[in-house]
C-alpha positions in Angstrom: 56.8 57.8 -50.0 53.1 57.6 -50.5 53.3 60.1 -53.4 56.0 58.0 -55.0 54.1 54.8 -54.9 50.6 56.2 -55.6 49.2 55.3 -52.1 46.2 57.7 -51.7 44.2 58.4 -48.6 40.4 58.2 -49.6 38.7 58.6 -46.2 39.5 59.1 -42.6 37.7 59.6 -39.3 38.8 58.8 -35.7 39.6 55.1 -35.5 39.1 54.3 -39.3 40.9 55.0 -42.5 40.6 54.0 -46.2 43.3 54.2 -48.9 44.1 52.8 -52.3 47.3 51.8 -54.0 48.3 50.3 -57.4 48.7 46.5 -57.1 51.8 46.6 -59.3 52.9 43.3 -60.9 53.0 39.9 -59.2 56.7 40.3 -58.2 55.9 43.6 -56.5 52.6 42.7 -54.9 53.8 41.8 -51.5 55.8 45.0 -51.2 52.6 46.9 -52.0 50.7 44.9 -49.4 53.2 45.7 -46.6 53.1 49.4 -47.5 49.3 49.7 -47.7 48.8 47.6 -44.6 51.1 49.8 -42.5 49.5 52.9 -44.0 45.9 52.2 -43.2 46.5 50.4 -39.8 48.7 53.3 -38.7 46.2 56.0 -39.8 43.4 54.3 -37.9 45.4 55.0 -34.8 46.8 58.4 -35.8 43.2 59.7 -36.4 42.6 59.4 -32.7 45.7 61.3 -31.4 45.9 64.6 -29.7 48.1 67.6 -30.6 51.7 66.8 -30.2 51.4 63.0 -30.4 52.6 60.5 -33.1 52.9 56.8 -33.5 55.7 54.5 -34.4 55.2 50.9 -35.6 56.4 48.3 -33.1 55.1 45.2 -34.9 53.1 44.4 -38.1 51.8 40.9 -39.0 50.6 40.3 -42.6 48.5 37.4 -43.6 48.2 37.0 -47.4 45.0 35.3 -48.5 45.3 35.5 -52.3 47.8 36.4 -54.9 46.7 35.0 -58.2 45.0 37.4 -60.6 45.4 40.4 -58.3 45.7 43.5 -60.6 44.4 47.0 -60.8 44.0 48.7 -57.5 44.4 47.6 -53.9 41.8 48.9 -51.5 42.9 49.1 -47.8 40.6 49.7 -44.8 42.1 50.1 -41.3 40.3 50.4 -38.0 41.3 50.8 -34.4 40.8 47.9 -32.0 42.3 49.1 -28.7 44.3 52.1 -27.5 46.2 52.9 -24.4 50.0 53.6 -24.4 49.9 51.5 -27.6 47.4 51.3 -30.4 46.2 47.9 -31.8 44.7 48.1 -35.2 43.5 45.9 -38.1 43.7 46.3 -41.8 41.9 44.5 -44.6 43.1 44.8 -48.2 40.8 43.9 -51.1 41.1 44.0 -54.9 38.8 45.7 -57.4 36.4 42.7 -57.3 36.1 43.0 -53.5 38.1 39.8 -52.9 40.1 39.8 -49.7 43.8 39.8 -50.6 45.4 40.2 -47.2 44.7 41.0 -43.5 47.1 42.7 -41.1 47.4 43.5 -37.4 49.5 46.4 -36.2 50.8 47.4 -32.9 51.9 51.0 -32.6 53.6 53.0 -29.7 52.0 56.4 -29.0 54.7 59.0 -28.5 54.9 62.7 -27.6 58.3 64.1 -28.6 60.1 66.8 -30.7 59.2 64.9 -33.9 55.5 64.8 -33.1 55.6 68.6 -32.2 57.3 69.6 -35.5 55.8 70.0 -38.9 56.8 68.6 -42.2 60.3 70.1 -42.8 59.8 70.8 -46.5 57.4 70.4 -49.4 55.7 67.1 -50.0 56.9 65.5 -53.2 54.8 65.6 -56.4 52.8 62.5 -57.3 54.7 60.1 -59.5 53.0 59.4 -62.7 53.1 56.5 -63.3 53.6 55.4 -59.7 56.9 53.7 -58.8 56.9 50.1 -57.5 57.3 49.9 -53.7 59.7 47.0 -54.3 62.1 49.3 -56.3 62.7 51.8 -53.5 64.8 49.6 -51.3 67.5 47.1 -52.3 69.8 44.8 -50.5 73.3 46.3 -50.3 72.1 49.8 -51.2 71.2 53.0 -49.2 67.5 53.7 -48.9 66.0 55.7 -51.7 65.2 59.2 -50.5 61.6 58.7 -51.8 61.0 56.1 -49.2 60.8 58.7 -46.4 57.6 59.3 -44.3 56.4 62.3 -42.3 58.9 61.6 -39.5 61.8 61.6 -41.9 62.5 57.9 -41.8 61.7 55.0 -44.0 58.0 54.1 -43.8 57.6 50.9 -41.8 55.8 48.8 -44.4 58.4 49.8 -47.0 61.2 48.8 -44.6 59.6 45.4 -43.8 59.1 44.6 -47.5 62.9 44.2 -48.1 63.5 41.3 -45.6 60.1 40.0 -46.7 61.5 39.5 -50.1 64.6 37.9 -48.8 62.3 35.5 -46.8 60.5 34.6 -50.0 63.8 33.6 -51.6 64.5 31.5 -48.5 61.1 29.7 -48.4 60.8 29.1 -52.2 58.0 31.7 -52.5 56.3 34.5 -50.6 55.4 33.8 -47.1 51.7 33.2 -46.3 52.1 34.8 -42.9 55.0 37.1 -41.8 55.6 39.3 -38.7 57.9 42.3 -38.8 59.3 43.6 -35.5 60.7 47.1 -35.7 63.7 47.9 -33.5 65.1 51.1 -34.8 64.2 53.7 -37.4 66.2 54.1 -40.6 66.7 57.6 -42.1 66.0 57.8 -45.8 68.7 58.8 -48.2 72.4 57.9 -48.7 73.8 60.8 -46.7 75.3 58.7 -43.9 76.8 56.1 -46.3 75.1 53.2 -44.6 73.4 50.5 -46.7 70.8 47.9 -45.9 71.7 44.2 -45.6 69.5 41.1 -45.0 70.6 38.0 -43.2 68.2 35.1 -43.8 68.1 32.0 -41.7 65.9 28.9 -42.5 64.3 27.6 -39.4 62.4 24.7 -40.8 62.6 23.3 -44.4 59.9 20.7 -44.6 58.3 19.4 -47.8 55.1 21.3 -47.1 55.9 23.7 -44.3 58.8 26.0 -44.4 59.6 28.8 -41.9 62.4 31.3 -41.6 63.8 34.5 -40.1 65.5 37.5 -41.7 67.4 40.2 -39.8 67.7 43.6 -41.5 70.8 45.6 -40.7 71.6 49.2 -41.5 75.4 49.5 -41.8 77.7 46.9 -40.5 76.0 45.7 -37.3 72.9 47.9 -36.6 69.9 45.6 -36.4 66.8 47.6 -37.3 64.2 45.0 -38.1 63.4 41.3 -38.0 60.9 39.4 -40.1 59.8 35.9 -39.3 57.3 33.9 -41.5 56.0 30.7 -42.9 54.9 29.2 -46.2 52.6 26.2 -46.5 52.3 24.3 -49.7 49.5 21.6 -49.3 
């Protein structure tokens, strides 16, 4: 997935990671922010793991600070805050001018299982030139694009969250200023099992200035895999 959307790791050390990604166009910006936030906040934890361990995202909260005039390249930096059975990490995303575009907080479970013990079951894909928009890899009512896969063979968490986040934006009359994704199940990439992704939005508060809502993402008829809650404030 990172090869498809042009997300590139630039630096990594235990507890810290830096990566870049194209900002895309305004309609695709929030999807890029979810992907990059999950990428660097997760890598900040991954860089401290032992052999045979891996992480899976439990929750990711994205706070968007600025959207206007964001073009060029997004720069993400993630660092580890705390680590036990779970890893807590923070990510900051800036634009080419050094302006803070978004901040994120991630909570990742640390696992030791057969997936962690295995190696990548094939060849990494070639870099897409030009990169594809993250927002184009998942669509409501469609099976996940095979290019959305991560190392564990499932849809990358930030990519998965970006789909209900777009449905939330439609519900709130614009992108959420703050949104939290809670991950319940993994979603395999590709149409091989015939199941498609579906969003179910629910408006919780529809005030003149403050609007809040919740979107449930299902894979197939009734398999809930993710929820996103968020708010939008228009002063």
